[in-house]
KOLRO-868807 format. One record per residue: x, y, z of N, C-alpha, C in turn. Coordinates in steps of 0.05 Angstrom, whole numbers, plus 5000, padded with zeros to 4 digits. Layout:
N
XYZXYZXYZ;...
! end
This chain:
547
501449764996499649955001501650235003;504150255018505850505019507350524989;507450314971508650344953506850464931;504450444933502150554912502050834920;501650884946501851194954504151364944;506551174947508751324940508551404911;507851174893507551214864505751434856;503751464869501751664864502851954870;503651964890505252184896507252324876;508752134872511152154848509952224821;507252084814506552104786503652214783;502952304804500052394807499352554782;500652734767499652864743499452634720;501052464719500452264698498152094707;497851984730495551844740493051964733;492852254742490752404735489952374707;491552464694491652504666490352264649;491152044661491051724650487551724656;486751834678483951754685482251924667;483452184663481852404642482052254613;484252064606484252014573482751754578;481951584599479951344597477551474592;476451644612473851784607473551864584;475252104571474552204547474052034527;475851744521475851564500473251434504;472851384530470051244535467251394521;467651674527465351804517465151844487;467951894476468251924449467251644429;467551454442467051184427464251144431;463151184452459851124454458551334446;460251554437458451814428457451734395;459451504384459151544357458051194346;458051054364456950774360456050624389;453050564387451650444408450250254397;448650104417447049884412444649874440;442649864430440349814450438349714445;437649454456435149314451434949264421;437049134412436649024382436949204357;437749454368438049664349441149764347;441949784328444849894323444550164319;446050384334446050664333448950714322;449050864296451150944279451451274283;453351384289453551734282452851734253;451651884243451451954217454252054202;456052144217458552204201460251974203;459351724214460651464215459651284197;456951364189455651204174456151064145;457951214133458951114108461350914111;463650974130465850804137464150524151;462750584170461050344181459950104167;459650174142458350054123460549864111;462549904116464849704115465849514139;465949714159466849634182465049394197;462349424194460449194209460748964191;460448954170460748684151463148524160;465648764162467748584169468248414195;466548574215466448494242464848254239;462348274226460848084233461847814210;463247824194464847634180466047454195;467347514218468647394240467047284258;464947464265463547374288461247174284;460047254263457547084252457646914227;459846994213460746804189463046684192;464246604170466346434168468446584148;470746664163472046854143475346794154;476146564147478646454149479646264132;481546314110483746564117481546814104;482247034119480647284111480347364086;477747394079477047484049475947744055;475047904037473448174029470148094033;469348164058466348084058464848234037;465848484025464148614011464948563978;466448343972467648243948468047973951;465947823951465747583955468247373937;469547213950471647083937474147203931;474447393940477247583936478347613968;481447513967482847543990482947824003;483047774029482648094040485148224031;484448524024486348724018486748934043;485648844064485749064088486948914110;488149094126489448994154487048974172;486248694177484048614188484048564219;486748554234487148444255485048614278;484348794277483449004297480448864298;479348834277476748774267475948464275;478248304273478548004280478147984311;479348214322478948174353476248254359;474948474347472548544353470748294352;470948204324469247974319469147774338;471647674348472347504364470847514395;470947834405469447914424466647864426;465647944399462447834394462047554397;463447424384463047164380463347034409;464847114429464847024454462247144470;460747234459457947374473458347684483;460547794478460248124487458548264465;456948414474455148584457456548794438;455248804414457048904393457749174402;456649324414457649594420460649574438;459949404458462049354476464449224465;463849024440465948884430467449084410;466649304403467649494383468849704401;467549824417468250054435470349994449;470449774467472449724484475549714472;475349554450478449604440478949854430;476950014416477050284409477650464427;476550494449477450684474479950614485;480350344487483150264501485150374480;484850384454487050404435487150754439;484850904439484851214441486651254466;485251154488486751254517489851174510;490750964504493450874498494851094484;493851174459494651404442495151684461;493251714473493551944491495751964509;495951714529497651654544500551684536;500851544513503651524500504851774488;503051964480503452234470504052414491;502952404516504252504542506852404548;507152174556509252074564512052104547;511252084518513752124499514552444503;512052634505513052884510514452934535;513652764558515152854584518152714580;518352534567521152374561522652674549;521652674528523252844510523953154524;521853284536522053554546521653584576;521653324593522353354616520153534635;517753594621515953784629512953704627;511453734651508553624645506853884629;507754124633506054284615506154184589;508754134574508854094548507753834544;507753624563506053414555503353414550;502053554575499553654570498853774551;500054014540499054124519499654034492;501553814494501753664469499753474463;497953354480495353204484493553394471;493353634485491053824478491153884449;493653974439493753984413493253774392;494353514402492453314386489753244382;488453364408485853324407484253554393;485053744398483954034377485854164358;485654084337487154124316488154424313;490254524302490954814297490654894273;489054774252488754874224487055124227;486855244203485455514201482455504191;481555254197479155184186476355364203;477655494222475655684233475055914217;476755974196475856184182473656124164;473655884158471155764138468755784160;468755754185466655774198465656054201;467056234202466356534206465056594176;465956464156465156554131461856454129;461156244145458456154143457056314172;458456334191457456484214459056734223;457956934212459457184216459657254247;462057354259462257444284460357604298;458957504324457257634332456657564359;454857674372454157584403453757274404;452657214382451456914380453256674373;455856804373458556604363458856384376;458856424410458556244424457456024420;454256114416452155904420452155714394;452855904368453455804341455655534343;457355644361459455374362458455204377;457455214397456254944409453954874401;452754944379450254754367451454704338;453654764333454754684306454254364299;453454304276453354034274455053954248;456654144234457754104210460954204213;462754034198465554074201465654364183;466954554190466954824174468354754143;470354584147472154524124472254224121;472054074103472453784096473853694072;475853904070476853794041478253504040;478853424015478153543990475053513979;473453413997470353293990468353523990;469453724003467553983999469154243984;471254173973472654373953474554553968;474254503997475654744010478654644018;480354824028483154764024483954634056;482354634076483654524101482154214101;483654034102483253784102481053644117;479853424113477853274135479053144156;481853144152482852924171484652964194;484053224202485653374224483553334250;480953264248479653274275478852944280;477553014305477352734318475752514303;474352594280472452434262473952154252;476552224248478452044234478851804251;478551874280479051664298476751484304;474251664302471551504311470751344286;471651394261471051234243473351034229;475551054233477750844230478450774263;476950594272477350504299480150384306;481250284290483850184292486050384290;485550574284488250784275489150844304;487850934320489151024349490550804361;489850564361491050324374493450324356;493250354334496150294320497650534322;496950744326499250944331500150944364;498250904378499450854406500950664410;500850424397502450174401505050234386;504850364363507950504356509450704369;507750894382509651054403510450944428;508250724435509650564460511850414450;512650304432515050114422516850354425;516550614408518750854410519650864436;517550964454518450984485520450824490;519450534491520750294501523550294490;523950364467526650394458528350624463;526750864472527851064482528851094510;527550954530528050934553531150884565;532150664548534950634557536750834543;536150964523537751174510537851394531;535451484538535651764560537251654580;537351444591538751394619541351274606;542451314585545051194574545650944582;543350754580543550464584543950324559;545150094559545149944535541849804533;540549794508537849704506538549354507;537349264523537348934527536648734510;537348504509536648394484533648294483;532548244505529748204513528248454497;528848634508527248904496527348924460;529648874453529948834427528448634415;528248424425526448224411523748254413;522848364437520048404442518848624425;520248834421519549074401519748954372;521848794366522548714340519848564331;519248384351516748214344513848374346;513948594365511548754361511248934335;513149044324513249174297512948944275;514648734282514148534257511148434253;509848434274507148294272505148504269;506248784263504249024258502849044228;503348964208502048954185499448874181;499048674198495748554199494148764216;495048904228493749084246493649364232;496149474219495949704196498549714186;498149654160500349594146501849904137;500450094135501850364131502950434159;502150374186503550384205506050254208;506450054196508649844200510650034181;509750104161511850194138513150474149;511050624166512050894177513750784197;513350604217514650554239517550464225;517950344208520550244190522150474187;520650624172522250924163523451044194;521851124216522651224237525351064248;524850784252526450634261529150634244;529050694219531350694196533350944206;531451184205532451434212534251454238;532851284260533951284285536651124286;536750934265539550754264541050964255;540651124238542751344228543551534245;541351634264541751864283543151774306;542351574315543251454347546051314342;548051404343550151264329551251014352;550751104377551250914400549950674403;547750674385545550484396544750354361;547150374342546050294315545749964318;547149864331547149524331544149414342;543149594361540649514371538249554353;538149804337536649874322536649704296;538549624287539349464267538049114273;538249084294536548824301533748874302;532749054314529749094310528949134283;530349304266529649304238529849074227;532048864228531948634218529448454226;528648434250526948224262524248344241;523548614248520948744235521048694210;523048674191522848654169522348374161;523748134175523547894164520847784169;519147874193516747774204514747994185;515048244181512848364169512448374143;514448364122514748384094512748194083;512847934090511047794081508347784078;507947934106504647974110504248184088;505848384085505048644070503748484040;505648304033504648164003502547994002;502147934025499147734029496847924028;496948184041494748354044494548584024;497448614009497248873995499548793970;498648623956500548533934501848783917;504448733919505848953908506749263923;506449263945506649433964505549503987;505849753997504749794028501849804025;500549944002497849943997496549913971;498749773956497649743927500149853911;499549963886502050033870503250243878;505850333882507550553888507350753861;506451003870506651173846507951433856;509151573839510751833843508652083842;507452173860504852313861505452623880;507552733864508153023885506053213890;505553313915503753503918501053453934;501053163942498453073959495553183945;494253303962491553413944491553613930;494453743927494353983910495853893885;496153613878497953543857497453703830;495053743824494253893801494754243800;495154293822496454623827498554593835;500754423834502854473849505254653840;505254873856507755013857508355053882;511055153891512255233917510455393931;509355593914507755793931504955593943;504055483924501455363927502055113953;504354993948505054773975505054914001;506355174000506555274031504055394032;502355514019500055614022498255354035;497855164025496654894032497454844058;499954794065500954704093500254904112;500955184103500055404127496855384134;495255354116492555314126491755094139;493154884132492354634148493854624171;496554674175498154644200497454874217;496955104209496355344225498755474231;498655554256500855644271503255464273;502555244276504354964277506555024257;505555154236507255214209509655354218;509555524237511755704248513155554270;511055454288512055434318513755114312;513354994298514554664300517454774295;518554924272521354994266522255154291;520955264306521755454328522555204356;520855064355520954874380523054664376;523554594348525854404338528254574339;528554804335531254964337532354974371;530054974386530954994417530754754434;529654514419529454274435532154154440;531954024461534353824471535453624447;537753544450539153424426536953154417;536652974439535052744432532552814417;531153014426528453104417528153194386;530753314385531353414354531853124339;533152924348533452694332530752554326;528852544346526352454345524852604319;525052894321523653014297524552914275;527552924270529152864244528252574236;527252384257526652134244523652114235;522052334244519452324237518952514212;520852664206520152864185519952754156;521252494155521152424129517852294121;516552244140513752144135512552414123;512752664130511252884120512052874086;515352864080515952914052514452604036;514452414051513752154034510352164030;508852274049506352334038506052514022;507552694014507252923999508652843966;510252603973511152573942510352323929;509052093948508351843932505551793944;504751593923501651523927501751233926;500351123955500550813961498350663955;495750793952493550743945491850823921;489450733913488150843891487451123903;486551203922485951453933488151593947;489051783937491051953951490652073975;488152143982487752264002487752084032;488051774026489451614040491951644055;493451844042496051934050495752084079;493852134084493252274116494852124134;494951894135495751734154498751804162;500351864138503051974145503052234160;501452404148501252704165500052664190;498452504195496652504222499452394243;500652214234503052054248505252284255;505952444234508052664234507152864253;504352964250502953184269502953134293;502452884303502752874330505252864346;507152774333509752894345510853144335;509753264319510553554313509253784329;507353684339505653844361506853854389;508753684394510353684417511953934417;513053954388515154114388513554414390;511354464376509654674384509254714411;508254514425507854554458510554654469;512654564460515054664474516254964467;515055004443515855304435514055464453;511255394458509655564472510355564500;511755354515511955344539514655544539;516255564520518855694523517956004523;516156044507514856334502513356464527;511556204543510656224570512856354592;514756194592516956314606518056594606;517056764587518057014579516857234589;516357224617514957454636511757424629;510557714636508057764633507457744599;508857894587508657904560508357654548;510457474554510657154546507857024551;507157044574504456894586502057014567;502057194566499957354545499857264519;502557254507503057094477502456874478;503456684494503356364496500356374499;498156534514495656464521494256554494;494756734480493856754449494356544428;496756484432497656224417496255994418;495755894444494355644454491455684439;490255894443487655964434487255884404;489055994388489055994358489855704347;491655574370492755254365490255094364;488255154379486054954386483255094377;483455294364480255444364478755304343;480055174318478855044297478654744307;480154604326479354344342476954394356;476754574370474054614389471954674368;472454844351469654824330469254534318;471054374313470754164301470353914323;469753954348468853784371466253804367;464754014363462154004372460053874347;460953844322459953694303459853324311;462053314324461652984336459953004361;460253204376458353204399455153214394;454653364374451953394363450953254343;452353024336451452864312449152744315;447652654296445552514301445552254294;443752054305444051764304442751664279;444251464262442851294246441851014257;439750944248439350654264439350454243;439350194255439049944238438349724260;435649614250434949374265436649174260;438049034282439148824285437948534288;438548314287437948054295437748024326;435947944331433347794322430948014315;431448224319428848394314428548394287;430648414269430648444238430448164228;427948074219427647824209429147684185;429847874166432047844147434547734153;435047914171438447834183438247554198;436047534218436047314233436047054213;433947044194433746834178435946744160;437846924151439846904141441546774155;442646844183444046784203443646514207;440646444217440446154225440045934202;439546064175438445884156441245804129;442845954132444745974109447545874126;449445734110452145704118454045924124;455245964146456946174149458346284132;459246094104461146154087459846254060;456946274066455246294041456046584023;456146584000456246823979453646833969;453547163974450347243964450947433944;449247413922448747653902446647863912;447848103919446248263938445048443920;442348543925441048763910441249003923;442649033944443249283951445849313962;447449573965449949533973450349604002;448849834015450149894044447949724067;449649604080448349454104445949264097;447449154077445348874063444948694089;443048604090441948384109444548164112;444948044086446947824085449747964099;450348194095453048294108452848294139;450148384147449848394179449848234192;448947944174449047664181451647544181;453647654175456247584171456847394147;455347434127455747304103457147494079;458947394062459647524037458447644014;458047814006456447943982458348013961;457047983936458347983913459748253908;458048483913459648713907458348913931;459748993952458949213966459149543950;458949723968458749963956461750003942;461750083914464150053890466250193904;466150403920468350543932470050373948;469250223964471150043980472849853962;471749673943473549533930475249693912;474049953904476350123886478050183905;477850293933480250353947482050133954;481049913956482949683960484749583937;484049743911485649683890483949503868;481749443873480349293855478449443835;478049383813476149533798473249393794;471349573807468449433816467049403789;468149523766465849543745464749283732;466649073730466148873716463948693734;464148693757462248563779459748763776;460248993778457549153777455849133755;457249113729456249063705454448783702;456248603715454848313712453048293737;452848443755450648433773448548553761;448448763746446748853731444948703706;446948563698446248363678444248123690;445348053710444347803723441047923733;440948143748438448213756436148313733;437348383710435848463695435148263667;435648043678435047793657432947763647;432747753617430747733604429247453605;426847383595426147133597427346903577;427946703589429446493572432146433577;433346653593436146663596436846483624;435546303634436246193662438746103655;439145963638441845753637444145943636;444146173620446246363621446446493652;444046563662444446673690445646463709;444846223704445745993720448545973720;449245963693451945963691454046183709;453146413702455046683718454446643747;452446523758451946493783454246283799;454646073777455945813789458645913785;459446053765462446123759463146323781;461746453790462546633815462246563842;461346253844461246143866458746223882;456746363875454446513891452446243898;452046313923449946103932447446193931;446946433936444046543945444246843929;441846943920441047143910438947303924;438947553926436847673939435247853918;432647963928431148173907430148313933;429448573927427848743942426348943927;424149053939422849243921423749493913;425849603931427349863924429749843924;430749723904433949723906435250003896;438049973903439250293898438650313868;439250603866438450733837440350633817;439350553798441250443772440850153772;439750033791439449743791436149633783;435849553761433049403754432949113761;430749033772430448783775427848623758;428248443750426448253733425248113754;423448183773422448023796421047823781;419547863760417847583746419447363745;422447473730424147233721425147053743;425947213769426846993791424746933799;421947043808419946853815418946613801;419046633774418546433758420346193755;423446273752425446083748426845973774;426846123795428446063818427045963842;428345823860426945683885427545933903;424946003910425146233934424946063958;426846183974427046024004426146234025;425746444020425246664039423846884033;421346954040420347224031418847384056;419647624062419047824079416347934066;413747914075411848014063411248324067;412648394092412448684097413948874078;416748794072418748954057419248804024;418148594023418348473996421048373995;422648334015425448214012425447924009;426847813985426447543978429047473977;429547153980432447003976431346783960;433146713942433246463923435246383925;435146073926436845833930438545803903;441045873897442045813869442545523868;443645413885444245133883441944963876;439644973893437444873886436244943857;436645173845435545233820437145173797;440245183801442145143779443344903787;442344683785443344383788445444333767;
! end
């Protein structure tokens, strides 16, 4: 008991902060995903992303998905780092309710990220002020998106109320055509639930390697092996995170001369274990085919002036304060910054996936560390008397103002609802009466009953296969051909269904726009095994029909 009291006295700021991090993470995750009495509640801003997340989870908990395949592209091997969602699916399979199964790993990952940011700053700068401010800058981004807010809501006495009631991100580039990107607010972590855990673990590995360096001790063999294994098994959790950590470790190998042998062993183990995984989930590279694509989101208007203009608006005052903090930072902290700086240039120079916007992961990770140097610069200014404290307060306000505005669209977001099994008879019937490994030809894209029952569908929303490196056009055309089948084409339709290993097909009264269904053809020629009289959702058995 005395040891616990002694620990709390010595580390009370960190302990208190850890409790806050846990409470905030709990609120954030349940604010965006919940489950109550057989109904799934999804925050509106997470609706599109979760239309891929939930089928992946259910393919592990209620379906049969090993070796992992893409549940939205039946018959194709997984092109996505699936380990986090395998864990979530496993928890639901063991009996944990869906929101607990997803939110618990999510909140633990976000808590870990906040705590590791805090302690990395404390290790590098020996100051709790810098550590706490570094986390605050992570939570509340410092971009200049507040300028867009005031374009829509001119400054007045109602401004505080308009901020508190705000439901929309003022800037969501490139999707709304504005310059400040969508990737700096907390929405990126509520939608991509595995991202915080990945970053948190990577910073934890980094701290574990730096502790002996700070104490000027030798890095033990056990520590080297454990971290090498941890990084090596990372691609199935986050393939880009693995690549980024390898870059950082490689830079530290060059910068920390007295520890080169230790970092070399970590790199060798991580490469030997991790590289094969990359080629299993992303044939040909980290996220697909590597392309030279300078300029990130402004590639079509890339000039030196436009480049600095873009990042000035997206980094805000950090654009100036990061260099200032680095110039004044302790020697080891400077080396950490130089180790992370290549991530910024890699994200600006190369394209790793179909969508260049996906490079935001490089910038998110870089900015997490960059913000620590911003916090250090503000701390140095704070120490310069009354004027310094006034200036530091001014800087903190404008370094967090956009993030504060961006916080309320998440807090004020509305719920989208999905009735789950057993209340949803379509999902319940599929779950109980079809094999867990079944392939469905789907008559709708988003949240199809077969997907929510853990079965794989022929083609999910085309964006997801496209983002994974596949061309969805061929499947989409074939899907339309089958559903629009004219009379007398049963043989051809059956052959196409068998060629694609489809076990069942569904029809519904109101499919997505652009899909026409010849209901009479399927009712006349196919064996119907389920019909929901209220919604007119029907399931036909391909194997019984196409003998």
